[in-house]
All heavy atoms as atom14 arrays in JSON, in Angstrom:
{
  "sequence": "MQKTLRPAGPARPSAAEANEAIRHLVETRVDGEWPSDAYEFLLEEWATARAEATAAQ",
  "atom14_mask": [
    [1, 1, 1, 1, 1, 1, 1, 1, 0, 0, 0, 0, 0, 0],
    [1, 1, 1, 1, 1, 1, 1, 1, 1, 0, 0, 0, 0, 0],
    [1, 1, 1, 1, 1, 1, 1, 1, 1, 0, 0, 0, 0, 0],
    [1, 1, 1, 1, 1, 1, 1, 0, 0, 0, 0, 0, 0, 0],
    [1, 1, 1, 1, 1, 1, 1, 1, 0, 0, 0, 0, 0, 0],
    [1, 1, 1, 1, 1, 1, 1, 1, 1, 1, 1, 0, 0, 0],
    [1, 1, 1, 1, 1, 1, 1, 0, 0, 0, 0, 0, 0, 0],
    [1, 1, 1, 1, 1, 0, 0, 0, 0, 0, 0, 0, 0, 0],
    [1, 1, 1, 1, 0, 0, 0, 0, 0, 0, 0, 0, 0, 0],
    [1, 1, 1, 1, 1, 1, 1, 0, 0, 0, 0, 0, 0, 0],
    [1, 1, 1, 1, 1, 0, 0, 0, 0, 0, 0, 0, 0, 0],
    [1, 1, 1, 1, 1, 1, 1, 1, 1, 1, 1, 0, 0, 0],
    [1, 1, 1, 1, 1, 1, 1, 0, 0, 0, 0, 0, 0, 0],
    [1, 1, 1, 1, 1, 1, 0, 0, 0, 0, 0, 0, 0, 0],
    [1, 1, 1, 1, 1, 0, 0, 0, 0, 0, 0, 0, 0, 0],
    [1, 1, 1, 1, 1, 0, 0, 0, 0, 0, 0, 0, 0, 0],
    [1, 1, 1, 1, 1, 1, 1, 1, 1, 0, 0, 0, 0, 0],
    [1, 1, 1, 1, 1, 0, 0, 0, 0, 0, 0, 0, 0, 0],
    [1, 1, 1, 1, 1, 1, 1, 1, 0, 0, 0, 0, 0, 0],
    [1, 1, 1, 1, 1, 1, 1, 1, 1, 0, 0, 0, 0, 0],
    [1, 1, 1, 1, 1, 0, 0, 0, 0, 0, 0, 0, 0, 0],
    [1, 1, 1, 1, 1, 1, 1, 1, 0, 0, 0, 0, 0, 0],
    [1, 1, 1, 1, 1, 1, 1, 1, 1, 1, 1, 0, 0, 0],
    [1, 1, 1, 1, 1, 1, 1, 1, 1, 1, 0, 0, 0, 0],
    [1, 1, 1, 1, 1, 1, 1, 1, 0, 0, 0, 0, 0, 0],
    [1, 1, 1, 1, 1, 1, 1, 0, 0, 0, 0, 0, 0, 0],
    [1, 1, 1, 1, 1, 1, 1, 1, 1, 0, 0, 0, 0, 0],
    [1, 1, 1, 1, 1, 1, 1, 0, 0, 0, 0, 0, 0, 0],
    [1, 1, 1, 1, 1, 1, 1, 1, 1, 1, 1, 0, 0, 0],
    [1, 1, 1, 1, 1, 1, 1, 0, 0, 0, 0, 0, 0, 0],
    [1, 1, 1, 1, 1, 1, 1, 1, 0, 0, 0, 0, 0, 0],
    [1, 1, 1, 1, 0, 0, 0, 0, 0, 0, 0, 0, 0, 0],
    [1, 1, 1, 1, 1, 1, 1, 1, 1, 0, 0, 0, 0, 0],
    [1, 1, 1, 1, 1, 1, 1, 1, 1, 1, 1, 1, 1, 1],
    [1, 1, 1, 1, 1, 1, 1, 0, 0, 0, 0, 0, 0, 0],
    [1, 1, 1, 1, 1, 1, 0, 0, 0, 0, 0, 0, 0, 0],
    [1, 1, 1, 1, 1, 1, 1, 1, 0, 0, 0, 0, 0, 0],
    [1, 1, 1, 1, 1, 0, 0, 0, 0, 0, 0, 0, 0, 0],
    [1, 1, 1, 1, 1, 1, 1, 1, 1, 1, 1, 1, 0, 0],
    [1, 1, 1, 1, 1, 1, 1, 1, 1, 0, 0, 0, 0, 0],
    [1, 1, 1, 1, 1, 1, 1, 1, 1, 1, 1, 0, 0, 0],
    [1, 1, 1, 1, 1, 1, 1, 1, 0, 0, 0, 0, 0, 0],
    [1, 1, 1, 1, 1, 1, 1, 1, 0, 0, 0, 0, 0, 0],
    [1, 1, 1, 1, 1, 1, 1, 1, 1, 0, 0, 0, 0, 0],
    [1, 1, 1, 1, 1, 1, 1, 1, 1, 0, 0, 0, 0, 0],
    [1, 1, 1, 1, 1, 1, 1, 1, 1, 1, 1, 1, 1, 1],
    [1, 1, 1, 1, 1, 0, 0, 0, 0, 0, 0, 0, 0, 0],
    [1, 1, 1, 1, 1, 1, 1, 0, 0, 0, 0, 0, 0, 0],
    [1, 1, 1, 1, 1, 0, 0, 0, 0, 0, 0, 0, 0, 0],
    [1, 1, 1, 1, 1, 1, 1, 1, 1, 1, 1, 0, 0, 0],
    [1, 1, 1, 1, 1, 0, 0, 0, 0, 0, 0, 0, 0, 0],
    [1, 1, 1, 1, 1, 1, 1, 1, 1, 0, 0, 0, 0, 0],
    [1, 1, 1, 1, 1, 0, 0, 0, 0, 0, 0, 0, 0, 0],
    [1, 1, 1, 1, 1, 1, 1, 0, 0, 0, 0, 0, 0, 0],
    [1, 1, 1, 1, 1, 0, 0, 0, 0, 0, 0, 0, 0, 0],
    [1, 1, 1, 1, 1, 0, 0, 0, 0, 0, 0, 0, 0, 0],
    [1, 1, 1, 1, 1, 1, 1, 1, 1, 0, 0, 0, 0, 0]
  ],
  "atom14_positions": [
    [[85.57, -21.15, -1.81], [85.6, -22.58, -1.47], [86.08, -22.64, 0.04], [86.91, -22.0, 0.45], [86.58, -23.3, -2.41], [86.65, -24.8, -1.91], [87.87, -25.7, -2.9], [86.89, -25.96, -4.43], [0.0, 0.0, 0.0], [0.0, 0.0, 0.0], [0.0, 0.0, 0.0], [0.0, 0.0, 0.0], [0.0, 0.0, 0.0], [0.0, 0.0, 0.0]],
    [[85.43, -23.57, 0.8], [85.83, -23.72, 2.17], [86.89, -24.76, 2.35], [86.84, -25.82, 1.63], [84.6, -24.05, 3.01], [84.82, -24.22, 4.44], [83.56, -24.57, 5.21], [82.52, -24.8, 4.6], [83.65, -24.6, 6.49], [0.0, 0.0, 0.0], [0.0, 0.0, 0.0], [0.0, 0.0, 0.0], [0.0, 0.0, 0.0], [0.0, 0.0, 0.0]],
    [[87.85, -24.46, 3.16], [88.91, -25.48, 3.34], [88.72, -26.09, 4.76], [88.41, -25.34, 5.68], [90.31, -24.82, 3.36], [90.65, -24.42, 1.87], [92.05, -23.91, 1.84], [92.45, -23.5, 0.44], [93.84, -23.01, 0.36], [0.0, 0.0, 0.0], [0.0, 0.0, 0.0], [0.0, 0.0, 0.0], [0.0, 0.0, 0.0], [0.0, 0.0, 0.0]],
    [[88.99, -27.33, 4.93], [88.95, -28.0, 6.17], [90.37, -28.21, 6.68], [91.19, -28.7, 5.95], [88.28, -29.42, 6.02], [86.97, -29.22, 5.5], [88.17, -30.07, 7.36], [0.0, 0.0, 0.0], [0.0, 0.0, 0.0], [0.0, 0.0, 0.0], [0.0, 0.0, 0.0], [0.0, 0.0, 0.0], [0.0, 0.0, 0.0], [0.0, 0.0, 0.0]],
    [[90.6, -27.7, 7.85], [91.87, -27.82, 8.46], [92.05, -29.12, 9.25], [91.12, -29.57, 9.93], [92.2, -26.66, 9.36], [92.14, -25.32, 8.73], [92.31, -24.22, 9.76], [93.24, -25.14, 7.68], [0.0, 0.0, 0.0], [0.0, 0.0, 0.0], [0.0, 0.0, 0.0], [0.0, 0.0, 0.0], [0.0, 0.0, 0.0], [0.0, 0.0, 0.0]],
    [[93.13, -29.69, 9.13], [93.43, -30.93, 9.94], [93.74, -30.5, 11.33], [94.5, -29.53, 11.61], [94.64, -31.7, 9.38], [94.33, -32.38, 8.14], [95.46, -33.24, 7.71], [95.15, -34.05, 6.58], [95.64, -35.29, 6.37], [96.46, -35.75, 7.26], [95.24, -35.98, 5.35], [0.0, 0.0, 0.0], [0.0, 0.0, 0.0], [0.0, 0.0, 0.0]],
    [[93.22, -31.21, 12.32], [93.43, -30.79, 13.76], [95.01, -31.1, 14.07], [95.49, -32.1, 13.58], [92.57, -31.68, 14.54], [92.18, -32.82, 13.65], [92.25, -32.32, 12.29], [0.0, 0.0, 0.0], [0.0, 0.0, 0.0], [0.0, 0.0, 0.0], [0.0, 0.0, 0.0], [0.0, 0.0, 0.0], [0.0, 0.0, 0.0], [0.0, 0.0, 0.0]],
    [[95.48, -30.2, 14.85], [96.93, -30.49, 15.35], [96.82, -31.49, 16.4], [95.85, -31.6, 17.16], [97.48, -29.19, 15.88], [0.0, 0.0, 0.0], [0.0, 0.0, 0.0], [0.0, 0.0, 0.0], [0.0, 0.0, 0.0], [0.0, 0.0, 0.0], [0.0, 0.0, 0.0], [0.0, 0.0, 0.0], [0.0, 0.0, 0.0], [0.0, 0.0, 0.0]],
    [[97.8, -32.27, 16.64], [97.81, -33.27, 17.71], [98.03, -34.66, 17.2], [98.64, -34.87, 16.13], [0.0, 0.0, 0.0], [0.0, 0.0, 0.0], [0.0, 0.0, 0.0], [0.0, 0.0, 0.0], [0.0, 0.0, 0.0], [0.0, 0.0, 0.0], [0.0, 0.0, 0.0], [0.0, 0.0, 0.0], [0.0, 0.0, 0.0], [0.0, 0.0, 0.0]],
    [[97.49, -35.6, 17.91], [97.7, -37.05, 17.54], [97.31, -37.41, 16.12], [96.43, -36.71, 15.55], [96.8, -37.81, 18.54], [96.45, -36.89, 19.63], [96.6, -35.5, 18.98], [0.0, 0.0, 0.0], [0.0, 0.0, 0.0], [0.0, 0.0, 0.0], [0.0, 0.0, 0.0], [0.0, 0.0, 0.0], [0.0, 0.0, 0.0], [0.0, 0.0, 0.0]],
    [[97.84, -38.43, 15.57], [97.48, -38.93, 14.24], [96.03, -39.29, 14.14], [95.4, -39.69, 15.17], [98.38, -40.14, 13.89], [0.0, 0.0, 0.0], [0.0, 0.0, 0.0], [0.0, 0.0, 0.0], [0.0, 0.0, 0.0], [0.0, 0.0, 0.0], [0.0, 0.0, 0.0], [0.0, 0.0, 0.0], [0.0, 0.0, 0.0], [0.0, 0.0, 0.0]],
    [[95.52, -39.27, 13.02], [94.12, -39.71, 12.74], [94.08, -41.21, 13.11], [94.95, -41.95, 12.94], [93.78, -39.47, 11.35], [93.62, -38.05, 10.9], [93.14, -37.95, 9.42], [92.93, -36.62, 9.12], [91.86, -35.87, 9.3], [90.83, -36.43, 9.9], [91.78, -34.59, 8.93], [0.0, 0.0, 0.0], [0.0, 0.0, 0.0], [0.0, 0.0, 0.0]],
    [[92.82, -41.65, 13.38], [92.62, -43.0, 13.59], [92.73, -43.85, 12.29], [92.57, -43.22, 11.26], [91.17, -43.16, 14.22], [90.5, -41.94, 13.67], [91.67, -40.88, 13.64], [0.0, 0.0, 0.0], [0.0, 0.0, 0.0], [0.0, 0.0, 0.0], [0.0, 0.0, 0.0], [0.0, 0.0, 0.0], [0.0, 0.0, 0.0], [0.0, 0.0, 0.0]],
    [[92.97, -45.12, 12.41], [93.02, -45.91, 11.24], [91.53, -46.17, 10.79], [90.68, -45.8, 11.52], [93.6, -47.33, 11.55], [92.79, -48.03, 12.39], [0.0, 0.0, 0.0], [0.0, 0.0, 0.0], [0.0, 0.0, 0.0], [0.0, 0.0, 0.0], [0.0, 0.0, 0.0], [0.0, 0.0, 0.0], [0.0, 0.0, 0.0], [0.0, 0.0, 0.0]],
    [[91.42, -46.63, 9.6], [89.98, -46.9, 9.06], [89.36, -47.93, 10.03], [88.13, -47.75, 10.31], [90.1, -47.48, 7.71], [0.0, 0.0, 0.0], [0.0, 0.0, 0.0], [0.0, 0.0, 0.0], [0.0, 0.0, 0.0], [0.0, 0.0, 0.0], [0.0, 0.0, 0.0], [0.0, 0.0, 0.0], [0.0, 0.0, 0.0], [0.0, 0.0, 0.0]],
    [[90.01, -48.9, 10.47], [89.47, -49.91, 11.4], [89.02, -49.27, 12.72], [87.96, -49.5, 13.22], [90.43, -51.05, 11.64], [0.0, 0.0, 0.0], [0.0, 0.0, 0.0], [0.0, 0.0, 0.0], [0.0, 0.0, 0.0], [0.0, 0.0, 0.0], [0.0, 0.0, 0.0], [0.0, 0.0, 0.0], [0.0, 0.0, 0.0], [0.0, 0.0, 0.0]],
    [[89.86, -48.34, 13.27], [89.5, -47.7, 14.48], [88.33, -46.82, 14.33], [87.43, -46.67, 15.21], [90.65, -46.85, 14.98], [91.83, -47.73, 15.48], [93.13, -46.9, 15.73], [93.31, -45.9, 15.02], [93.88, -47.32, 16.61], [0.0, 0.0, 0.0], [0.0, 0.0, 0.0], [0.0, 0.0, 0.0], [0.0, 0.0, 0.0], [0.0, 0.0, 0.0]],
    [[88.31, -46.04, 13.2], [87.12, -45.2, 12.94], [85.84, -46.01, 12.75], [84.82, -45.65, 13.23], [87.37, -44.32, 11.7], [0.0, 0.0, 0.0], [0.0, 0.0, 0.0], [0.0, 0.0, 0.0], [0.0, 0.0, 0.0], [0.0, 0.0, 0.0], [0.0, 0.0, 0.0], [0.0, 0.0, 0.0], [0.0, 0.0, 0.0], [0.0, 0.0, 0.0]],
    [[85.96, -47.19, 12.07], [84.87, -48.05, 11.86], [84.26, -48.53, 13.19], [83.05, -48.62, 13.46], [85.24, -49.23, 10.95], [84.05, -49.99, 10.38], [83.0, -49.43, 10.22], [84.19, -51.28, 10.38], [0.0, 0.0, 0.0], [0.0, 0.0, 0.0], [0.0, 0.0, 0.0], [0.0, 0.0, 0.0], [0.0, 0.0, 0.0], [0.0, 0.0, 0.0]],
    [[85.23, -48.95, 14.07], [84.79, -49.37, 15.39], [84.07, -48.25, 16.2], [83.04, -48.46, 16.92], [85.94, -49.86, 16.23], [86.33, -51.29, 16.02], [85.16, -52.23, 16.33], [84.6, -52.21, 17.39], [84.83, -53.01, 15.42], [0.0, 0.0, 0.0], [0.0, 0.0, 0.0], [0.0, 0.0, 0.0], [0.0, 0.0, 0.0], [0.0, 0.0, 0.0]],
    [[84.55, -47.05, 16.05], [83.95, -45.86, 16.69], [82.49, -45.61, 16.16], [81.65, -45.34, 16.9], [84.75, -44.62, 16.58], [0.0, 0.0, 0.0], [0.0, 0.0, 0.0], [0.0, 0.0, 0.0], [0.0, 0.0, 0.0], [0.0, 0.0, 0.0], [0.0, 0.0, 0.0], [0.0, 0.0, 0.0], [0.0, 0.0, 0.0], [0.0, 0.0, 0.0]],
    [[82.36, -45.85, 14.86], [81.06, -45.67, 14.2], [80.09, -46.82, 14.78], [78.97, -46.46, 15.15], [81.15, -45.73, 12.71], [81.84, -44.5, 12.21], [79.72, -45.91, 12.08], [82.15, -44.58, 10.7], [0.0, 0.0, 0.0], [0.0, 0.0, 0.0], [0.0, 0.0, 0.0], [0.0, 0.0, 0.0], [0.0, 0.0, 0.0], [0.0, 0.0, 0.0]],
    [[80.55, -47.96, 14.84], [79.74, -49.09, 15.39], [79.35, -48.83, 16.8], [78.2, -49.03, 17.19], [80.52, -50.43, 15.3], [80.65, -50.99, 14.0], [81.48, -52.28, 14.06], [81.95, -52.66, 12.73], [81.46, -53.63, 12.02], [80.32, -54.23, 12.43], [81.92, -53.91, 10.88], [0.0, 0.0, 0.0], [0.0, 0.0, 0.0], [0.0, 0.0, 0.0]],
    [[80.3, -48.35, 17.61], [79.97, -48.03, 18.99], [78.9, -46.94, 19.07], [78.02, -47.04, 19.95], [81.33, -47.62, 19.74], [81.09, -47.28, 21.15], [80.84, -48.21, 22.17], [81.07, -46.05, 21.81], [80.67, -47.59, 23.27], [80.77, -46.29, 23.09], [0.0, 0.0, 0.0], [0.0, 0.0, 0.0], [0.0, 0.0, 0.0], [0.0, 0.0, 0.0]],
    [[79.13, -45.96, 18.34], [78.16, -44.79, 18.29], [76.78, -45.32, 17.98], [75.78, -44.98, 18.66], [78.58, -43.76, 17.32], [77.7, -42.57, 17.16], [77.72, -41.71, 18.39], [78.08, -41.7, 15.95], [0.0, 0.0, 0.0], [0.0, 0.0, 0.0], [0.0, 0.0, 0.0], [0.0, 0.0, 0.0], [0.0, 0.0, 0.0], [0.0, 0.0, 0.0]],
    [[76.62, -46.15, 16.99], [75.32, -46.66, 16.51], [74.71, -47.57, 17.67], [73.51, -47.48, 17.9], [75.46, -47.51, 15.25], [74.23, -48.21, 14.82], [75.85, -46.55, 14.08], [0.0, 0.0, 0.0], [0.0, 0.0, 0.0], [0.0, 0.0, 0.0], [0.0, 0.0, 0.0], [0.0, 0.0, 0.0], [0.0, 0.0, 0.0], [0.0, 0.0, 0.0]],
    [[75.53, -48.39, 18.2], [75.04, -49.34, 19.25], [74.68, -48.74, 20.51], [73.91, -49.26, 21.31], [76.08, -50.5, 19.42], [76.29, -51.38, 18.27], [77.48, -52.31, 18.4], [78.23, -52.21, 19.41], [77.62, -53.18, 17.48], [0.0, 0.0, 0.0], [0.0, 0.0, 0.0], [0.0, 0.0, 0.0], [0.0, 0.0, 0.0], [0.0, 0.0, 0.0]],
    [[75.32, -47.55, 20.84], [75.08, -46.94, 22.18], [74.18, -45.63, 22.15], [74.16, -44.93, 23.15], [76.33, -46.6, 22.87], [77.12, -45.73, 22.01], [77.15, -47.94, 23.13], [0.0, 0.0, 0.0], [0.0, 0.0, 0.0], [0.0, 0.0, 0.0], [0.0, 0.0, 0.0], [0.0, 0.0, 0.0], [0.0, 0.0, 0.0], [0.0, 0.0, 0.0]],
    [[73.57, -45.41, 21.01], [72.74, -44.17, 20.92], [71.63, -44.19, 21.95], [71.14, -45.26, 22.27], [72.27, -43.91, 19.52], [71.44, -44.94, 18.96], [71.13, -44.62, 17.51], [70.39, -45.68, 16.96], [69.42, -45.59, 16.12], [69.13, -44.43, 15.63], [68.78, -46.61, 15.66], [0.0, 0.0, 0.0], [0.0, 0.0, 0.0], [0.0, 0.0, 0.0]],
    [[71.31, -43.02, 22.39], [70.31, -42.91, 23.54], [69.07, -42.2, 22.95], [69.03, -41.38, 22.13], [70.94, -41.96, 24.66], [69.95, -41.82, 25.79], [72.19, -42.59, 25.12], [0.0, 0.0, 0.0], [0.0, 0.0, 0.0], [0.0, 0.0, 0.0], [0.0, 0.0, 0.0], [0.0, 0.0, 0.0], [0.0, 0.0, 0.0], [0.0, 0.0, 0.0]],
    [[67.94, -42.64, 23.5], [66.6, -42.05, 23.29], [66.25, -42.14, 21.8], [65.37, -41.43, 21.3], [66.59, -40.57, 23.64], [66.8, -40.38, 25.12], [66.4, -41.26, 25.91], [67.33, -39.31, 25.49], [0.0, 0.0, 0.0], [0.0, 0.0, 0.0], [0.0, 0.0, 0.0], [0.0, 0.0, 0.0], [0.0, 0.0, 0.0], [0.0, 0.0, 0.0]],
    [[66.76, -43.13, 21.02], [66.43, -43.29, 19.65], [66.83, -42.15, 18.72], [66.4, -42.13, 17.57], [0.0, 0.0, 0.0], [0.0, 0.0, 0.0], [0.0, 0.0, 0.0], [0.0, 0.0, 0.0], [0.0, 0.0, 0.0], [0.0, 0.0, 0.0], [0.0, 0.0, 0.0], [0.0, 0.0, 0.0], [0.0, 0.0, 0.0], [0.0, 0.0, 0.0]],
    [[67.55, -41.18, 19.22], [67.91, -40.02, 18.39], [69.18, -40.39, 17.66], [70.07, -41.05, 18.19], [68.19, -38.74, 19.2], [66.89, -38.19, 19.75], [67.08, -36.86, 20.41], [68.04, -36.13, 20.03], [66.33, -36.57, 21.33], [0.0, 0.0, 0.0], [0.0, 0.0, 0.0], [0.0, 0.0, 0.0], [0.0, 0.0, 0.0], [0.0, 0.0, 0.0]],
    [[69.3, -39.85, 16.44], [70.52, -40.2, 15.6], [71.55, -39.03, 15.76], [71.22, -37.92, 15.53], [70.1, -40.27, 14.12], [71.28, -40.62, 13.27], [71.78, -39.79, 12.35], [72.01, -41.8, 13.34], [72.87, -40.51, 11.76], [72.97, -41.72, 12.34], [71.92, -43.05, 14.09], [73.99, -42.78, 12.12], [72.86, -44.02, 13.75], [73.85, -43.87, 12.77]],
    [[72.78, -39.31, 16.26], [73.74, -38.32, 16.48], [74.49, -37.95, 15.2], [75.58, -38.37, 14.94], [74.71, -39.04, 17.48], [74.49, -40.48, 17.19], [73.16, -40.68, 16.72], [0.0, 0.0, 0.0], [0.0, 0.0, 0.0], [0.0, 0.0, 0.0], [0.0, 0.0, 0.0], [0.0, 0.0, 0.0], [0.0, 0.0, 0.0], [0.0, 0.0, 0.0]],
    [[73.79, -37.17, 14.37], [74.26, -36.98, 13.0], [75.63, -36.25, 12.95], [76.43, -36.59, 12.12], [73.21, -36.2, 12.19], [72.9, -34.98, 12.79], [0.0, 0.0, 0.0], [0.0, 0.0, 0.0], [0.0, 0.0, 0.0], [0.0, 0.0, 0.0], [0.0, 0.0, 0.0], [0.0, 0.0, 0.0], [0.0, 0.0, 0.0], [0.0, 0.0, 0.0]],
    [[75.81, -35.29, 13.88], [77.09, -34.54, 13.81], [78.28, -35.48, 14.12], [79.29, -35.51, 13.43], [77.15, -33.41, 14.8], [76.22, -32.25, 14.35], [75.89, -32.2, 13.17], [75.82, -31.43, 15.2], [0.0, 0.0, 0.0], [0.0, 0.0, 0.0], [0.0, 0.0, 0.0], [0.0, 0.0, 0.0], [0.0, 0.0, 0.0], [0.0, 0.0, 0.0]],
    [[78.12, -36.33, 15.13], [79.15, -37.27, 15.53], [79.37, -38.28, 14.4], [80.48, -38.66, 14.12], [78.81, -37.94, 16.84], [0.0, 0.0, 0.0], [0.0, 0.0, 0.0], [0.0, 0.0, 0.0], [0.0, 0.0, 0.0], [0.0, 0.0, 0.0], [0.0, 0.0, 0.0], [0.0, 0.0, 0.0], [0.0, 0.0, 0.0], [0.0, 0.0, 0.0]],
    [[78.22, -38.77, 13.89], [78.36, -39.79, 12.78], [79.03, -39.22, 11.6], [79.95, -39.87, 11.0], [76.97, -40.28, 12.43], [76.96, -41.29, 11.27], [77.35, -42.56, 11.48], [76.62, -40.85, 9.99], [77.33, -43.49, 10.47], [76.65, -41.76, 8.93], [77.02, -43.11, 9.17], [77.07, -43.97, 8.16], [0.0, 0.0, 0.0], [0.0, 0.0, 0.0]],
    [[78.73, -37.99, 11.16], [79.34, -37.43, 9.99], [80.91, -37.19, 10.23], [81.65, -37.44, 9.35], [78.69, -36.11, 9.67], [77.32, -36.31, 8.97], [76.59, -34.98, 8.78], [77.23, -33.9, 8.82], [75.36, -35.06, 8.53], [0.0, 0.0, 0.0], [0.0, 0.0, 0.0], [0.0, 0.0, 0.0], [0.0, 0.0, 0.0], [0.0, 0.0, 0.0]],
    [[81.16, -36.73, 11.48], [82.64, -36.59, 11.82], [83.37, -37.88, 11.67], [84.42, -37.99, 11.08], [82.75, -36.03, 13.22], [84.23, -35.97, 13.69], [85.02, -34.96, 13.26], [84.67, -36.98, 14.58], [86.33, -34.92, 13.66], [85.96, -36.91, 14.98], [86.85, -35.89, 14.54], [0.0, 0.0, 0.0], [0.0, 0.0, 0.0], [0.0, 0.0, 0.0]],
    [[82.81, -38.98, 12.3], [83.46, -40.25, 12.26], [83.55, -40.81, 10.88], [84.53, -41.43, 10.47], [82.77, -41.27, 13.22], [82.93, -40.97, 14.66], [82.01, -41.92, 15.47], [84.37, -41.12, 15.11], [0.0, 0.0, 0.0], [0.0, 0.0, 0.0], [0.0, 0.0, 0.0], [0.0, 0.0, 0.0], [0.0, 0.0, 0.0], [0.0, 0.0, 0.0]],
    [[82.52, -40.61, 10.09], [82.5, -41.09, 8.67], [83.64, -40.34, 7.84], [84.3, -41.01, 7.1], [81.16, -40.9, 8.05], [80.88, -41.58, 6.75], [81.09, -43.06, 6.81], [79.51, -41.25, 6.25], [0.0, 0.0, 0.0], [0.0, 0.0, 0.0], [0.0, 0.0, 0.0], [0.0, 0.0, 0.0], [0.0, 0.0, 0.0], [0.0, 0.0, 0.0]],
    [[83.79, -39.12, 8.15], [84.86, -38.41, 7.46], [86.25, -38.88, 7.85], [87.15, -39.09, 7.05], [84.78, -36.84, 7.76], [85.77, -36.04, 6.99], [85.56, -34.59, 7.17], [84.42, -34.1, 7.13], [86.59, -33.93, 7.42], [0.0, 0.0, 0.0], [0.0, 0.0, 0.0], [0.0, 0.0, 0.0], [0.0, 0.0, 0.0], [0.0, 0.0, 0.0]],
    [[86.41, -39.2, 9.17], [87.64, -39.8, 9.71], [87.91, -41.1, 8.96], [89.05, -41.4, 8.54], [87.61, -39.93, 11.19], [87.62, -38.7, 11.92], [88.98, -37.96, 11.91], [89.98, -38.59, 12.25], [89.0, -36.85, 11.45], [0.0, 0.0, 0.0], [0.0, 0.0, 0.0], [0.0, 0.0, 0.0], [0.0, 0.0, 0.0], [0.0, 0.0, 0.0]],
    [[86.87, -41.92, 8.82], [86.99, -43.23, 8.17], [87.43, -43.05, 6.75], [88.37, -43.73, 6.27], [85.73, -43.97, 8.3], [85.69, -45.33, 7.61], [86.26, -46.49, 8.04], [85.28, -45.57, 6.31], [86.14, -47.46, 7.07], [85.45, -46.93, 6.0], [84.68, -44.83, 5.3], [85.13, -47.5, 4.75], [84.29, -45.32, 4.07], [84.53, -46.72, 3.95]],
    [[86.68, -42.22, 6.04], [87.03, -41.96, 4.58], [88.41, -41.5, 4.35], [89.07, -41.88, 3.47], [85.97, -41.06, 4.04], [0.0, 0.0, 0.0], [0.0, 0.0, 0.0], [0.0, 0.0, 0.0], [0.0, 0.0, 0.0], [0.0, 0.0, 0.0], [0.0, 0.0, 0.0], [0.0, 0.0, 0.0], [0.0, 0.0, 0.0], [0.0, 0.0, 0.0]],
    [[88.9, -40.58, 5.19], [90.18, -40.02, 5.11], [91.24, -41.11, 5.38], [92.23, -41.26, 4.67], [90.41, -38.88, 6.08], [89.44, -37.81, 5.8], [91.78, -38.26, 6.03], [0.0, 0.0, 0.0], [0.0, 0.0, 0.0], [0.0, 0.0, 0.0], [0.0, 0.0, 0.0], [0.0, 0.0, 0.0], [0.0, 0.0, 0.0], [0.0, 0.0, 0.0]],
    [[91.0, -41.93, 6.38], [91.96, -42.95, 6.7], [91.99, -44.02, 5.56], [93.11, -44.51, 5.18], [91.5, -43.7, 8.0], [0.0, 0.0, 0.0], [0.0, 0.0, 0.0], [0.0, 0.0, 0.0], [0.0, 0.0, 0.0], [0.0, 0.0, 0.0], [0.0, 0.0, 0.0], [0.0, 0.0, 0.0], [0.0, 0.0, 0.0], [0.0, 0.0, 0.0]],
    [[90.86, -44.33, 4.96], [90.92, -45.24, 3.77], [91.6, -44.63, 2.66], [92.38, -45.33, 2.0], [89.44, -45.57, 3.39], [88.58, -46.38, 4.36], [88.78, -47.8, 4.18], [88.37, -48.15, 2.82], [88.43, -49.36, 2.26], [88.94, -50.32, 3.03], [88.15, -49.62, 1.07], [0.0, 0.0, 0.0], [0.0, 0.0, 0.0], [0.0, 0.0, 0.0]],
    [[91.43, -43.37, 2.34], [92.11, -42.75, 1.26], [93.62, -42.71, 1.45], [94.38, -42.89, 0.55], [91.52, -41.34, 1.04], [0.0, 0.0, 0.0], [0.0, 0.0, 0.0], [0.0, 0.0, 0.0], [0.0, 0.0, 0.0], [0.0, 0.0, 0.0], [0.0, 0.0, 0.0], [0.0, 0.0, 0.0], [0.0, 0.0, 0.0], [0.0, 0.0, 0.0]],
    [[94.06, -42.39, 2.67], [95.44, -42.29, 3.04], [96.08, -43.74, 2.94], [97.18, -43.89, 2.39], [95.63, -41.76, 4.4], [95.39, -40.26, 4.45], [95.41, -39.72, 5.88], [95.62, -40.45, 6.91], [95.33, -38.45, 6.02], [0.0, 0.0, 0.0], [0.0, 0.0, 0.0], [0.0, 0.0, 0.0], [0.0, 0.0, 0.0], [0.0, 0.0, 0.0]],
    [[95.35, -44.67, 3.33], [95.87, -46.1, 3.22], [95.99, -46.49, 1.79], [96.97, -47.16, 1.46], [94.96, -47.05, 4.0], [0.0, 0.0, 0.0], [0.0, 0.0, 0.0], [0.0, 0.0, 0.0], [0.0, 0.0, 0.0], [0.0, 0.0, 0.0], [0.0, 0.0, 0.0], [0.0, 0.0, 0.0], [0.0, 0.0, 0.0], [0.0, 0.0, 0.0]],
    [[95.04, -46.21, 0.95], [95.02, -46.49, -0.42], [96.22, -45.82, -1.11], [96.91, -46.34, -1.97], [93.69, -46.21, -1.07], [92.64, -46.9, -0.46], [93.66, -46.48, -2.53], [0.0, 0.0, 0.0], [0.0, 0.0, 0.0], [0.0, 0.0, 0.0], [0.0, 0.0, 0.0], [0.0, 0.0, 0.0], [0.0, 0.0, 0.0], [0.0, 0.0, 0.0]],
    [[96.41, -44.55, -0.79], [97.47, -43.78, -1.43], [98.88, -44.31, -1.02], [99.83, -44.18, -1.78], [97.33, -42.3, -1.01], [0.0, 0.0, 0.0], [0.0, 0.0, 0.0], [0.0, 0.0, 0.0], [0.0, 0.0, 0.0], [0.0, 0.0, 0.0], [0.0, 0.0, 0.0], [0.0, 0.0, 0.0], [0.0, 0.0, 0.0], [0.0, 0.0, 0.0]],
    [[98.97, -44.87, 0.2], [100.21, -45.33, 0.65], [100.63, -46.67, 0.1], [101.8, -47.11, 0.14], [100.19, -45.51, 2.21], [0.0, 0.0, 0.0], [0.0, 0.0, 0.0], [0.0, 0.0, 0.0], [0.0, 0.0, 0.0], [0.0, 0.0, 0.0], [0.0, 0.0, 0.0], [0.0, 0.0, 0.0], [0.0, 0.0, 0.0], [0.0, 0.0, 0.0]],
    [[99.71, -47.32, -0.56], [100.0, -48.7, -1.17], [100.68, -48.6, -2.42], [100.75, -47.88, -3.25], [98.74, -49.47, -1.36], [98.12, -49.83, -0.05], [96.84, -50.63, -0.21], [96.31, -50.76, -1.36], [96.26, -51.21, 0.83], [0.0, 0.0, 0.0], [0.0, 0.0, 0.0], [0.0, 0.0, 0.0], [0.0, 0.0, 0.0], [0.0, 0.0, 0.0]]
  ]
}
């Protein structure tokens, strides 16, 4: 099984911040190509932030 390591450094973005980054990515894409790697990364950040917020409640 593969483990994903959390990056060292600043805290993860909030779900709202990750959502805004996803919107920005979608709205500013160039040449009609879909930036799948960036989108998947941001979506994972959003999902993690949502899960952490839910667990904290």
